[in-house]
N, C-alpha and C positions, 0 to 999 in steps of 0.2 A: 535225904539220902537213904537208899535202901541197900539191902545185901543180896537180894535174889533168893532168900529162903521163904518159901510160900507158907503163910500162916493158916489160911483157910480157903475154902472154895465158896464162891458166891453164885447165886442163881439170878439171872435177869428176870424180873417179874413185870416190868413195865418200861416202855420206851415212849417218850413224848417229845415232839418237836416244839421249839420255841424260837421262831425266826430261823437263823442259821445254826442255832445250837440244838443239841439233843440232851435231854434229861433221862438218865438211866436210874431206875429203882432196882436195888440189889438186895436180896435176902441172904443173910449169912449168919453164922454163929458168933461173929464178932461185932455185928452192926450195933448192938446195944451198948458196947463199950467205947464206941467212937465219940468224937466231939465235933461239933460244927466247926468248919474251917480247918479241919485236920487233913493232912496229905495222906492219901491211901493209893497204893499202886493196884491197878486193875489190869491184869494181863500185861504188867510192866509199864502201864501208863499212869503217871502221877496225876491224880485228879483230886479236887477239893470236895470234901463232904459238905453238902449244903442243907441237908435235912435228915433227921433221924426219927424213926417211928418204930419203936420196939426192935424186932429182928430185921428191920429193913432200913436202908439208908439211900440217899440220892446223891448223885454227882452230875455235873454238867460238862459236856464235851463241846468245845468250840469248833468252828468250821475247820481251822487248821489241823486240830487234833484228829478230826474225822478223816481228813485227807491223807495224813501221814501214818495212820495206824489202821488196824482192822476193826476198830470200834463201829465204823459205819456199816459193817456186815453183821453186827450182833442182832440177834432176834430174841424175843421172849422165850425163856427156857434155856438159853445158853448158859454154860457154866464157865466162870472166870476165876483166875488165880488172884488172891488178895494178899497184900503185905502192907503192914503199917511201917512208917518210917522208923529207922533205927534209933533207939534211945542212946544218948551219949555214954551211958554206962553199960551198954549191951555188948555182947560178944559179936565179933565180926566173922560170921561163919561162911558167908558166900564171897562175893567180891563187890567192889564199888559199883553200885547201880544208881543212876540218877533218876530213873523214871521218865527219861526223855527218849522215846523210841526213834531210832534212826531211819528205819524203813520196814516195809512189810516183806516177809519171805514166804515161801511156799514149801510145804512138805512134798518131797518127790518119792520117798520110799520109807516104809516101816518094815523092819526085819525082826522077827521073833528069834532071839538067840538063846532060847531055852534057859531062862532065868533072868534075862534082861532083854531090852529092846534097843535096837539101833535105829534112830531117826535120822534121815538125811534131808536137809533143807537146801534150797537154792535161793539166791537173791541177786539183785541187779548190781553187778560189780562195777558198773560205770560210775557209781556214787563214790568210789574210792574207799568204801568200807572193806574191811578184810578180817579174816580170822587167822590164828596160828595154831598149829597142832599142839595140844595140851594147854592152850590158853583158855581164857574165859569168854563166855558168850551168854547173853541173857535172852531166853526164848519165852515169850509170854510172861515175862517177869521172873522166870526161874533161872537162877545162877547155875550154869553148867560148864563142864569141861569139854572142849573140842577134841574129838577122837582123831579125826583126820580132816584135812581141808584141801580144796582146790579152788581155783579162781571161780568165784560166784557160788560156791557151795561148801558145805561142811556137814559132818555128822556128829551126833552125841549119843552116848549110851545111857539108858534110863533104867535104874534099878526098880524093883517092884514097889518100894515105898513111895518113890517119886511118881511112878506111873499111877498109883492109886490115889495119892494125896494132892495131885495137881491135875490140871485138865489135859495132861498128856494122854490119858485113856480115851479122850475124845478126838485126838488128832489122827488123821488118816491121810493117805495120799490125796493131794489137792487142797488140803486145809491151809488157809492163810494164817500166818503167825506174825506177832510183833517181834522185832529184833532190836536190841540195844547192844552195840559193839563195845568192846573194852575201852574205857575212857583213856587208859594209858596208851593204847595203840592209836587212838584218835589224836592225842597230843603229839605223838611221835610223827604221825603222818602230816600233821599241820606244820611241825617244825621243818620237815623236809621241803615244804613249799615256800617258806619264808626266806627272804634275803637278809640275813643278819650280819 
């Protein structure tokens, strides 16, 4: 389980295909602290660390992960958000994040608000995912508060610290992003469909 509080930025240094899988090599300031078989969120996607070499680590994405996330679009040099799983004795600063991306969204607008930035994203509403105003959303692994929402879209406000210390400074109109919707909302939606 994660909280959506980004710990570090990583840089993709190598991408290798292995049958239907893709192996990503990531350089980061926390790579040397990781352990083999550890869960680590990369842009909100929970991946298992398979190899560590100094300031670099490797993770493997299977075909399904590549289809449901933006990992298939990554290229060498891309910057990704990193978060280790939450320790049981840690503070819960964000919201419950599983590292299981629900779908890909797209940035449709970035507005400079003189001290913050408002990012607007759209997504396929036919999946029955939804946001609520002032609720939680996870964008590329970052726990954020929804400013406003409409069917198939929502916006978030990004403060300078978040802008500089996550890959939000790389997001522009047309950028594909990973979305994990609030788990509580997903359970409520599921309950509505059950005949209990």
